C-alpha positions as CSV (number, residue, x, y, z in Angstrom):
1,M,131.9,121.9,106.1
2,S,134.0,121.3,109.2
3,K,136.7,118.7,109.4
4,S,135.2,117.2,112.6
5,W,131.8,116.8,110.8
6,T,133.5,115.0,107.9
7,M,135.3,112.7,110.3
8,D,132.1,111.9,112.3
9,R,130.3,111.1,109.0
10,K,133.0,108.6,108.0
11,K,132.7,106.9,111.4
12,D,128.9,106.7,111.0
13,Y,127.6,103.2,110.8
14,Y,124.9,103.8,108.2
15,Y,127.2,106.0,106.1
16,K,129.7,103.1,105.9
17,M,127.0,100.6,105.2
18,A,125.6,102.7,102.4
19,K,129.1,102.8,100.8
20,E,129.4,99.0,101.1
21,D,125.9,98.3,99.8
22,N,126.3,100.8,97.0
23,Y,123.4,103.1,98.1
24,R,123.7,106.8,97.3
25,S,122.9,107.9,100.8
26,R,122.6,106.6,104.4
27,A,118.9,107.6,104.1
28,A,118.3,104.4,102.2
29,Y,118.2,102.5,105.5
30,K,115.5,104.9,106.9
31,L,113.2,103.7,104.1
32,F,114.1,100.1,104.6
33,Q,113.3,100.5,108.3
34,M,110.0,102.3,107.5
35,D,109.0,99.5,105.1
36,E,109.8,96.8,107.7
37,R,107.7,98.6,110.2
38,F,104.7,99.7,108.0
39,K,104.8,97.3,105.0
40,L,104.6,100.1,102.5
41,F,105.8,98.5,99.3
42,R,104.5,95.6,97.2
43,P,105.8,94.3,93.9
44,G,104.3,96.1,90.9
45,D,103.5,99.3,92.9
46,C,103.9,102.8,91.4
47,V,105.9,105.2,93.5
48,I,106.6,109.0,93.3
49,D,109.7,110.1,95.2
50,L,109.8,113.8,95.8
51,G,113.0,115.6,96.5
52,A,114.8,112.4,95.5
53,N,118.4,113.7,95.0
54,P,120.9,111.9,95.3
55,G,118.6,108.9,94.8
56,G,119.0,106.6,97.8
57,W,115.3,106.3,98.5
58,S,114.6,105.8,94.7
59,Q,117.1,102.9,94.7
60,V,115.3,101.2,97.6
61,A,111.9,101.9,96.2
62,S,112.9,100.4,92.8
63,E,114.2,97.3,94.5
64,L,111.1,96.8,96.6
65,V,108.5,97.3,93.7
66,G,110.6,95.2,91.3
67,E,110.6,95.2,87.5
68,S,106.8,95.2,87.3
69,G,106.6,98.4,89.4
70,M,107.5,102.0,88.5
71,V,109.4,104.7,90.4
72,I,109.2,108.4,89.3
73,S,112.0,110.4,91.0
74,L,111.7,114.2,91.1
75,D,114.1,116.9,92.3
76,I,115.1,120.4,91.4
77,K,118.7,119.2,91.4
78,P,119.9,116.7,88.8
79,I,119.9,113.0,89.7
80,E,122.3,110.5,88.2
81,P,120.5,107.8,86.3
82,I,119.2,104.8,88.3
83,P,118.3,101.6,86.5
84,G,114.5,101.2,86.1
85,V,113.7,104.7,87.6
86,K,112.1,107.5,85.6
87,I,113.9,110.8,86.6
88,L,112.5,114.3,86.3
89,K,114.4,117.5,87.0
90,G,112.1,120.3,88.0
91,D,110.4,122.3,90.7
92,A,107.7,120.1,92.2
93,R,105.5,123.2,92.7
94,S,105.4,124.1,89.0
95,I,102.5,123.2,86.7
96,L,104.9,122.0,84.1
97,T,106.5,119.5,86.5
98,K,103.1,118.2,87.6
99,S,102.0,117.7,84.0
100,Q,105.2,115.8,83.4
101,V,104.5,113.5,86.3
102,K,100.9,113.0,85.0
103,E,102.4,112.1,81.6
104,L,104.8,109.5,83.1
105,L,101.9,108.0,85.0
106,A,100.1,107.5,81.7
107,G,96.6,107.3,83.2
108,K,97.7,105.3,86.3
109,K,97.7,106.5,89.9
110,A,100.6,106.1,92.4
111,Y,100.3,103.8,95.3
112,I,103.0,105.4,97.4
113,I,104.3,108.9,97.6
114,L,107.6,109.5,99.4
115,S,109.1,112.8,100.5
116,D,112.4,113.1,102.2
117,M,112.5,116.8,101.3
118,A,114.2,119.2,103.6
119,P,114.8,123.0,103.2
120,N,118.2,124.5,103.0
121,I,119.2,125.0,106.6
122,S,119.2,128.7,107.5
123,G,120.3,128.3,111.2
124,N,117.0,129.8,112.3
125,Y,115.1,126.8,113.6
126,S,111.6,128.4,113.5
127,M,112.1,129.4,109.9
128,D,113.6,126.0,108.9
129,H,110.7,124.2,110.7
130,A,108.1,126.3,108.9
131,R,109.7,125.7,105.5
132,S,109.9,121.9,106.2
133,I,106.1,122.0,106.9
134,E,105.6,123.9,103.6
135,L,107.4,121.1,101.7
136,A,105.4,118.5,103.6
137,E,102.2,120.3,102.5
138,M,103.4,120.0,98.9
139,S,103.7,116.2,99.3
140,L,100.1,116.1,100.5
141,E,99.1,118.1,97.5
142,Y,100.8,115.5,95.3
143,A,98.9,112.8,97.2
144,K,95.6,114.6,96.3
145,L,96.6,114.8,92.7
146,F,98.2,111.5,92.0
147,L,97.6,108.9,94.8
148,K,95.1,106.1,94.4
149,P,92.5,105.4,97.1
150,G,94.1,103.2,99.8
151,G,97.6,104.5,99.0
152,S,100.3,105.7,101.3
153,L,102.4,108.8,102.0
154,A,105.7,108.8,103.9
155,V,106.9,112.4,104.6
156,K,109.7,114.0,106.6
157,V,109.2,117.1,108.7
158,F,111.3,119.0,111.2
159,D,109.5,118.6,114.6
160,G,108.0,121.7,116.1
161,D,104.8,123.5,116.9
162,M,103.4,123.4,113.3
163,A,103.9,119.6,113.0
164,R,100.8,118.8,115.0
165,D,98.5,120.8,112.6
166,F,100.0,119.0,109.6
167,F,99.5,115.6,111.4
168,I,95.8,116.5,111.8
169,K,95.5,117.4,108.1
170,L,97.0,113.9,107.3
171,Q,94.4,112.3,109.5
172,K,91.6,113.9,107.5
173,N,93.0,112.4,104.3
174,F,94.2,109.0,105.4
175,R,92.8,106.2,107.5
176,T,95.9,105.9,109.7
177,V,98.8,108.2,110.4
178,K,101.8,107.3,112.6
179,R,104.8,109.3,113.7
180,Y,108.0,107.4,113.2
181,N,111.7,107.8,114.0
182,P,113.9,105.4,112.1
183,K,116.9,104.0,113.8
184,A,119.0,105.3,110.9
185,S,118.1,108.9,111.7
186,R,120.9,110.7,113.5
187,K,120.3,111.1,117.2
188,S,121.0,114.9,116.9
189,S,118.4,115.3,114.1
190,S,115.1,117.0,114.7
191,E,113.5,115.2,111.7
192,I,110.5,112.9,112.2
193,Y,108.5,111.0,109.6
194,Y,104.8,110.7,109.3
195,V,103.6,107.5,107.6
196,A,100.0,107.8,106.4
197,K,98.2,104.8,105.0
198,G,94.8,104.3,103.5
199,F,94.2,107.4,101.3
200,K,90.6,108.3,101.4
């Protein structure tokens, strides 16, 4: 990690705000901005947060659904405990992990699935883009398994030629799909979010 990158990060407005507000990552504000724009969360909702480490989105989701709601956070890396959040460590692709999610849902369905997952950056953009779409496809699979009719999916992808095909897949499964760039995303980032509402 370069010294200049570390310095830039410390000057970053959202990074500083996350420190002050006790959120685990600046990404928390992306989700706040998404909710403000699309009204995703309601008190009492059940949320599945894929690729949740370090837990910034889960913190926000837990606040927005309140004590009557439920947040299941999943990552292949360990996540430090978050009050009111059920944490699973495992590979989202595995049958075991899916069965653990089903067990935690206890017969319910989720109303929102979140995915801020990103691949480990290789430096080869075409490869990184393709892998980000693969992760996004997995979030759609989770929607098909665990999302209740009318529910929502918010998913990150790296922009590129395969993003359009994924967008069309979302349109086949949801009533509305919007492309969104939160203000909290870094200007240099190629990430975009698709917010899909009204699961069919």
